[in-house]
C-alpha positions as CSV (number, residue, x, y, z in Angstrom):
1,M,0.0,0.0,0.0
2,R,3.0,2.3,0.2
3,Q,2.4,3.5,-3.3
4,H,-1.2,4.4,-2.4
5,L,-0.4,6.8,0.4
6,G,-1.7,9.7,-1.6
7,V,-5.0,8.0,-2.0
8,V,-5.4,7.6,1.7
9,V,-4.4,11.2,2.4
10,A,-6.9,12.4,-0.2
11,C,-9.7,10.4,1.5
12,V,-8.8,12.0,4.9
13,V,-8.6,15.4,3.3
14,A,-12.1,14.9,1.9
15,C,-13.4,14.4,5.5
16,A,-11.6,17.3,7.2
17,C,-8.6,19.5,6.7
18,W,-7.1,22.5,8.3
19,V,-4.2,24.7,7.3
20,R,-2.0,27.2,9.1
21,G,-4.1,29.9,10.7
22,E,-7.2,27.7,10.8
23,S,-6.5,25.5,13.7
24,P,-9.3,24.6,16.1
25,V,-6.8,24.9,19.0
26,S,-7.0,28.1,21.1
27,E,-4.7,29.4,23.8
28,A,-2.1,26.7,23.0
29,K,1.2,26.7,24.8
30,P,4.1,27.4,22.3
31,A,6.5,24.5,21.8
32,W,9.6,24.1,19.6
33,L,11.0,20.8,18.2
34,R,14.0,20.3,16.0
35,V,15.0,17.0,14.3
36,Q,18.6,15.9,14.9
37,W,19.5,13.7,12.0
38,N,23.0,13.3,13.3
39,V,21.8,11.6,16.6
40,A,20.6,8.1,15.7
41,V,18.1,6.3,17.9
42,S,18.1,3.2,15.7
43,E,20.0,2.5,12.4
44,S,17.1,0.4,11.1
45,I,13.6,0.2,12.5
46,S,12.1,-3.3,12.1
47,P,8.9,-3.2,10.0
48,G,7.4,-5.6,12.6
49,V,7.2,-2.8,15.2
50,F,3.9,-1.6,13.6
51,G,2.3,-5.1,13.6
52,S,-1.0,-6.3,15.2
53,N,-3.1,-9.3,15.9
54,I,-5.9,-10.9,14.0
55,F,-8.4,-12.0,16.7
56,R,-11.4,-13.4,15.0
57,T,-11.3,-17.0,13.7
58,P,-9.8,-17.1,10.2
59,G,-12.5,-17.1,7.6
60,D,-14.8,-15.0,9.8
61,E,-17.4,-12.9,8.0
62,Q,-15.5,-9.7,8.8
63,H,-12.3,-11.1,7.1
64,R,-14.3,-11.6,3.9
65,S,-15.8,-8.1,3.9
66,E,-14.7,-5.6,1.3
67,A,-14.1,-2.9,3.9
68,F,-11.8,-5.0,6.1
69,G,-9.9,-6.3,3.1
70,R,-9.4,-2.7,1.9
71,Y,-8.1,-1.6,5.3
72,M,-5.6,-4.5,5.4
73,A,-4.4,-3.9,1.9
74,E,-4.0,-0.1,2.4
75,T,-2.2,-0.5,5.8
76,G,0.2,-3.2,4.6
77,F,1.0,-4.7,8.0
78,R,4.4,-6.3,7.8
79,F,3.9,-8.5,10.8
80,V,0.6,-10.1,11.9
81,R,0.1,-12.5,14.8
82,I,-3.0,-14.8,14.5
83,H,-4.4,-15.6,18.0
84,Q,-7.8,-16.4,19.5
85,G,-8.3,-18.2,22.8
86,G,-10.2,-21.0,21.2
87,L,-8.1,-21.3,18.1
88,Y,-6.6,-24.6,19.2
89,R,-10.1,-26.2,18.9
90,W,-10.6,-24.6,15.4
91,L,-7.3,-26.0,14.2
92,S,-8.1,-29.5,15.4
93,D,-10.4,-32.3,14.4
94,E,-11.2,-33.6,17.9
95,E,-13.1,-36.7,16.7
96,N,-10.3,-38.0,14.6
97,R,-7.5,-36.5,16.7
98,T,-5.8,-34.7,13.9
99,V,-5.7,-31.3,12.1
100,A,-9.0,-29.9,10.8
101,A,-7.5,-29.6,7.3
102,D,-10.5,-28.5,5.3
103,R,-11.5,-25.9,7.9
104,V,-7.9,-24.5,8.2
105,L,-7.4,-24.3,4.4
106,E,-10.8,-22.6,3.8
107,G,-10.3,-20.2,6.7
108,F,-6.9,-19.0,5.8
109,G,-8.1,-18.8,2.2
110,S,-10.0,-15.7,3.2
111,F,-6.8,-13.7,3.8
112,T,-6.8,-12.3,0.3
113,W,-5.6,-8.7,1.1
114,D,-1.8,-9.5,1.1
115,A,-1.3,-9.0,-2.6
116,D,2.4,-8.3,-2.4
117,G,3.1,-11.2,-0.1
118,K,5.1,-9.1,2.2
119,T,3.1,-9.7,5.4
120,V,4.9,-12.0,7.8
121,Y,2.5,-14.2,9.8
122,C,2.9,-15.7,13.3
123,L,0.5,-18.4,14.2
124,N,-0.2,-18.9,17.9
125,I,-1.5,-22.4,19.0
126,P,-2.9,-21.2,22.3
127,N,-3.4,-24.6,24.0
128,V,-3.1,-28.3,23.5
129,P,-5.9,-30.0,21.6
130,V,-8.8,-31.4,23.8
131,W,-7.6,-35.0,23.6
132,V,-4.1,-34.0,24.5
133,G,-5.5,-32.2,27.5
134,A,-7.4,-35.3,28.5
135,I,-4.2,-37.4,28.3
136,L,-2.4,-34.9,30.5
137,A,-5.3,-35.0,33.0
138,E,-4.7,-38.8,33.3
139,G,-1.1,-38.1,34.3
140,K,0.3,-39.5,31.1
141,T,2.7,-36.7,30.4
142,D,5.1,-38.5,28.1
143,E,2.2,-39.6,25.9
144,A,0.7,-36.1,25.9
145,V,4.0,-34.4,25.0
146,S,4.5,-36.9,22.1
147,E,0.9,-36.4,20.9
148,Y,1.1,-32.6,20.9
149,G,4.3,-32.7,18.9
150,R,2.6,-34.9,16.3
151,F,-0.3,-32.6,16.0
152,C,1.9,-29.5,15.6
153,G,4.0,-31.2,13.0
154,E,0.9,-32.2,11.0
155,L,-0.4,-28.6,11.2
156,A,2.9,-27.2,10.0
157,R,3.1,-29.7,7.1
158,L,-0.5,-28.8,6.0
159,I,0.1,-25.1,6.0
160,K,3.5,-25.3,4.3
161,D,2.3,-27.6,1.5
162,R,-1.2,-26.5,0.9
163,C,-2.1,-23.1,2.4
164,R,-2.0,-19.8,0.6
165,V,-1.0,-18.0,3.8
166,K,2.6,-18.7,4.6
167,I,3.3,-18.9,8.3
168,T,6.9,-18.0,9.2
169,Y,6.7,-17.7,13.0
170,W,5.1,-20.5,15.1
171,E,4.1,-19.9,18.7
172,P,3.1,-23.0,20.7
173,L,1.0,-22.3,23.8
174,N,-0.1,-18.9,25.2
175,E,-0.1,-17.3,28.7
176,G,-1.2,-19.3,31.8
177,L,2.4,-19.6,33.0
178,R,2.7,-17.5,36.2
179,E,0.8,-19.9,38.6
180,E,2.7,-23.0,37.4
181,F,6.0,-21.2,37.5
182,D,5.4,-19.9,41.1
183,R,4.4,-23.5,42.2
184,G,7.4,-25.0,40.5
185,R,5.4,-27.0,38.0
186,I,6.4,-25.3,34.8
187,E,8.5,-28.1,33.3
188,T,5.5,-29.8,31.6
189,K,4.8,-26.6,29.7
190,W,8.4,-26.4,28.5
191,R,8.3,-30.1,27.4
192,L,5.2,-29.4,25.4
193,W,6.8,-26.4,23.8
194,V,10.0,-28.3,22.9
195,A,8.0,-31.2,21.4
196,A,6.1,-28.7,19.2
197,A,9.2,-26.9,18.2
198,K,11.0,-30.1,17.2
199,A,8.1,-31.2,15.1
200,I,7.6,-27.9,13.4
201,K,11.3,-27.5,12.6
202,A,11.4,-31.0,11.2
203,V,8.9,-29.8,8.5
204,D,11.0,-26.7,7.7
205,E,14.2,-25.6,9.4
206,A,13.5,-22.1,8.3
207,F,10.4,-21.9,10.4
208,K,10.9,-19.6,13.4
209,L,9.8,-20.7,16.9
210,V,8.5,-18.3,19.4
211,G,8.0,-18.6,23.2
212,P,7.4,-18.6,26.1
213,T,4.4,-16.1,26.0
214,P,3.9,-15.0,29.6
215,C,1.1,-12.4,30.1
216,E,3.7,-10.1,31.5
217,C,7.4,-9.3,31.1
218,H,8.6,-11.9,33.6
219,M,12.4,-12.3,33.9
220,G,12.1,-15.5,36.0
221,I,10.0,-17.2,33.4
222,F,12.3,-16.2,30.6
223,K,15.3,-17.6,32.5
224,S,13.6,-20.9,33.2
225,F,12.4,-21.3,29.6
226,I,15.7,-20.4,28.0
227,A,17.6,-22.7,30.3
228,Y,15.3,-25.6,29.5
229,V,15.2,-25.1,25.8
230,D,18.9,-24.4,25.4
231,G,19.6,-27.5,27.4
232,V,17.8,-29.5,24.7
233,D,18.8,-27.7,21.6
234,P,19.5,-23.9,21.4
235,A,18.5,-24.0,17.6
236,L,14.9,-24.5,18.6
237,L,14.3,-21.0,19.9
238,D,14.3,-18.1,17.5
239,C,12.2,-15.4,19.2
240,V,11.4,-14.6,22.9
241,T,7.9,-13.1,23.4
242,W,5.7,-11.7,26.2
243,H,2.5,-9.6,26.6
244,T,1.9,-6.2,28.4
245,Y,-1.3,-4.6,29.5
246,P,-0.6,-1.8,32.0
247,I,-4.0,-1.5,33.7
248,G,-7.1,-3.6,34.4
249,L,-9.7,-0.9,35.3
250,R,-10.9,1.9,33.0
251,R,-11.2,4.2,36.0
252,V,-7.5,4.6,36.0
253,P,-6.9,8.2,34.9
254,T,-5.6,8.8,31.4
255,S,-2.7,10.8,32.8
256,A,-1.5,7.7,34.8
257,V,-1.9,5.5,31.7
258,M,0.2,7.9,29.6
259,Q,2.9,8.1,32.3
260,R,3.6,4.3,31.9
261,T,4.4,4.2,28.2
262,P,8.2,4.5,28.8
263,E,7.9,1.0,30.5
264,F,7.6,-0.5,27.0
265,G,11.1,0.6,26.0
266,R,12.6,-0.3,29.4
267,D,11.1,-3.8,29.2
268,A,12.5,-4.3,25.6
269,R,16.0,-3.2,26.7
270,A,15.8,-5.4,29.8
271,V,14.8,-8.5,27.9
272,R,17.4,-7.9,25.2
273,E,20.1,-7.6,27.9
274,L,18.9,-10.8,29.6
275,V,18.6,-12.8,26.4
276,D,22.0,-11.7,25.0
277,R,23.6,-12.6,28.3
278,L,22.0,-16.1,28.4
279,R,22.5,-16.8,24.7
280,P,25.8,-15.1,23.8
281,G,26.6,-15.1,20.1
282,R,23.1,-16.3,19.1
283,K,20.7,-13.9,17.4
284,T,17.3,-14.1,19.2
285,E,14.5,-11.8,18.1
286,L,12.1,-10.1,20.5
287,L,8.3,-10.0,20.0
288,L,5.8,-8.1,22.2
289,G,3.0,-10.3,21.1
290,E,0.1,-8.5,22.7
291,F,-0.3,-5.0,24.2
292,N,-3.0,-2.5,24.7
293,I,-4.2,-0.2,27.5
294,N,-6.4,-2.5,29.5
295,Y,-6.3,-6.3,29.9
296,N,-9.9,-6.5,31.1
297,W,-12.0,-6.8,28.0
298,E,-15.2,-6.9,30.1
299,D,-14.4,-3.5,31.5
300,A,-15.0,-2.0,28.0
301,D,-12.4,0.7,28.3
302,P,-13.5,3.3,25.6
303,R,-10.0,4.7,25.3
304,M,-8.9,1.7,23.3
305,K,-11.4,2.7,20.6
306,D,-11.1,6.5,20.6
307,H,-8.4,9.0,20.0
308,V,-6.8,8.4,23.4
309,G,-5.8,4.9,22.2
310,A,-4.2,6.3,19.1
311,V,-2.2,8.8,21.2
312,W,-1.2,6.0,23.6
313,F,0.0,3.8,20.7
314,G,1.9,6.7,19.2
315,S,3.9,7.0,22.5
316,V,4.4,3.3,22.7
317,F,5.8,3.3,19.2
318,N,8.3,5.9,20.2
319,H,9.5,3.8,23.2
320,L,9.5,0.5,21.4
321,I,11.7,1.9,18.6
322,R,14.0,3.3,21.2
323,G,14.0,0.0,23.0
324,G,15.2,-1.8,19.8
325,I,12.4,-4.4,19.7
326,D,12.1,-6.6,16.6
327,H,8.3,-7.0,16.4
328,A,5.3,-5.7,18.3
329,T,1.7,-6.9,17.6
330,S,-1.0,-4.8,19.3
331,W,-4.2,-6.4,20.5
332,H,-6.0,-6.2,17.9
333,I,-7.2,-5.4,14.4
334,D,-10.7,-6.9,13.9
335,E,-13.8,-6.2,15.9
336,G,-14.0,-6.9,19.6
337,A,-13.3,-5.0,22.8
338,Y,-10.1,-3.7,21.2
339,G,-10.7,-3.7,17.5
340,M,-9.2,-1.1,15.2
341,V,-11.9,-1.8,12.5
342,S,-15.6,-2.3,13.3
343,L,-17.8,-4.9,11.8
344,E,-19.3,-2.1,9.7
345,G,-15.8,-1.2,8.3
346,Q,-15.3,1.9,10.4
347,V,-11.6,2.5,10.9
348,R,-11.1,3.7,14.5
349,P,-8.3,6.2,15.5
350,A,-5.7,3.6,16.4
351,G,-6.4,1.9,13.0
352,E,-5.7,5.2,11.3
353,L,-2.4,5.6,13.2
354,Y,-1.3,2.1,12.2
355,R,-2.2,2.8,8.5
356,Y,0.1,5.8,8.4
357,A,2.8,4.3,10.5
358,N,3.1,1.3,8.2
359,N,3.3,3.5,5.2
360,V,5.4,6.4,6.4
361,L,7.6,5.5,9.4
362,G,10.6,3.3,8.8
363,G,14.3,3.2,8.1
364,R,16.7,5.1,10.3
365,A,15.3,6.6,13.5
366,C,16.7,9.9,14.9
367,E,16.3,12.1,17.9
368,V,14.1,15.2,18.1
369,A,15.2,18.0,20.5
370,G,12.7,19.9,22.5
371,T,12.0,21.1,26.1
372,D,8.2,20.5,26.5
373,E,7.7,17.6,28.9
374,G,4.2,17.0,27.5
375,L,5.5,16.2,24.1
376,E,7.3,13.1,22.7
377,A,8.7,12.9,19.2
378,I,10.9,10.7,17.0
379,A,12.1,11.2,13.4
380,T,12.6,8.5,10.8
381,E,14.2,8.5,7.3
382,S,13.5,5.8,4.7
383,G,14.1,5.7,1.0
384,K,10.9,7.5,0.4
385,H,10.3,9.8,3.3
386,W,11.6,12.0,6.1
387,A,9.0,11.8,8.8
388,V,8.4,13.0,12.3
389,L,6.0,11.4,14.8
390,V,4.8,14.0,17.5
391,V,2.7,12.9,20.5
392,N,1.0,15.3,22.9
393,K,0.4,13.2,25.9
394,S,-0.7,16.1,28.0
395,E,-4.3,17.3,28.2
396,E,-3.3,20.9,27.2
397,P,-3.0,22.2,23.6
398,R,0.4,22.9,22.1
399,A,1.3,25.2,19.2
400,V,4.3,23.3,17.9
401,T,6.9,24.8,15.6
402,L,8.6,21.8,14.0
403,D,12.0,22.3,12.4
404,T,12.6,19.2,10.3
405,D,16.2,20.2,9.3
406,V,15.4,19.1,5.8
407,R,16.2,21.5,3.0
408,L,14.2,21.7,-0.2
409,D,14.8,23.6,-3.5
410,K,13.6,27.2,-3.2
411,N,13.3,27.4,-7.0
412,E,10.7,24.7,-7.0
413,R,8.5,26.0,-4.2
414,A,5.2,24.5,-5.6
415,K,6.7,21.1,-6.1
416,S,8.4,21.2,-2.7
417,V,5.3,22.2,-0.9
418,G,3.4,19.4,-2.5
419,R,5.9,17.0,-1.0
420,V,5.1,18.1,2.6
421,G,2.2,16.4,4.2
422,G,0.8,15.1,7.5
423,V,-2.0,13.8,9.5
424,M,-3.5,14.7,12.9
425,I,-5.6,12.4,15.2
426,D,-7.4,13.9,18.2
427,A,-10.8,14.2,19.7
428,A,-12.1,15.8,16.6
429,G,-11.2,12.9,14.4
430,T,-8.5,12.1,11.8
431,R,-7.6,14.8,9.3
432,A,-4.9,15.7,6.9
433,L,-2.5,18.5,7.6
434,A,-2.2,20.9,4.7
435,F,0.5,23.6,4.6
436,E,0.1,26.9,2.7
437,A,2.7,27.5,0.1
438,E,3.4,31.2,0.9
439,G,3.8,30.6,4.6
440,L,5.9,27.5,4.6
441,E,9.6,27.7,5.1
442,I,11.5,25.2,3.1
443,D,15.2,25.9,3.8
444,P,15.0,24.1,6.1
445,V,11.4,22.9,6.2
446,V,9.7,24.4,9.3
447,V,6.0,23.6,9.8
448,P,3.5,24.7,12.3
449,V,1.6,21.9,14.0
450,E,-1.3,23.0,16.2
451,M,-2.1,20.1,18.6
452,D,-5.0,19.8,20.9
453,G,-4.6,18.0,24.2
454,L,-4.2,14.2,23.8
455,S,-3.3,14.2,20.1
456,V,-0.8,12.6,17.8
457,A,0.5,14.0,14.6
458,M,2.7,12.7,11.8
459,V,4.5,15.1,9.4
460,W,6.4,13.8,6.4
461,I,8.4,15.1,3.5
462,E,8.4,12.9,0.4
463,K,11.8,12.4,-1.2
464,D,12.2,13.2,-4.9
465,V,12.7,9.6,-5.8
466,K,12.6,8.8,-9.5
467,P,10.5,5.7,-10.5
């Protein structure tokens, strides 16, 4: 969808647009930001940072809808995790104790939006099949471990040989680890994971195995898991993963929610340090497999569907990039308590942010200088864009002067101005930022960005790249 960014911008402009001097923000506090292209935060942002989860069962009616397919195609997610709590039952034919081949092939056949084939998929197998669980309940652990490995191997073979969706990352089991770890009964989980990993790798050594998937960033669980797996075969583990939901009650103030976003970067750095220390000389990727504001879906926190969620994600992006994570899949794209896209095809604010992030942000990440504690910003440079993500985490408006430190040709002002664009997401909705030709400085490009409280903006400059 990267080549269709102009179409997306045009659609947003048709809905709402404001230019310099026409901002809805009044009495905004002045703020100044300047990009520092010589201060690198990351030499290469992983495209997987802007990933998400598919929650509804593959083949669901929403996945077949034109609106959902259009959103997926336009956004161009580069990393998608497939997870649903009951997915292990959907994947299995319980009567015949095997893979539900017809259902799996038909369901994944609905994923028609990935025309360029660049989306990388991670399949989570959240639990053991029902019959394996029954064997475990009888105390026949060895038999259950063997049977789970057989099932996962059959599933991997089916998808590799016959499925249009190519699964690269495989994630056996999901959450439910803390209690067993605390009680010293975690080894059975690790045995099941190893059996699955061996069987999946036997189908294709290029498949990447992901684990252990605790519902929090738990160093003790990581240490136990890595020690067990590496004691069997270090080549089995390719990617360490965990989940993070900062709160469980929607009554927690938004200011407190926003204050916790730096934890995402700190966690990523801490896990990287641990993994590199435990596995020296071995490349191990990191995946934040699920994250959102509130883990309690029954609490129906409205912030996960309104502009506050988009602002929160913008801040999390900033810290994950700085933390050097490889992949991060938010919870989640399709309809549900967290969905970015409604059943009716409405793209919610977080969905809009992800659409632009996947098409604009990428490449090298650099620092942005400024003194306003309410603002966060990070700049990126790819082969197609210079871009700046600006997040106003405060509840007060800001009149931002953004010095991009990018110089354009003064002799081609009209062409230069046409290359400067942006988008704003706040309580008023999602709208394009348009910049007046006469008022825009272009040597360097300095743009005014009027931001309401709790808002996120993205400003980009298209490079003059020849086709």
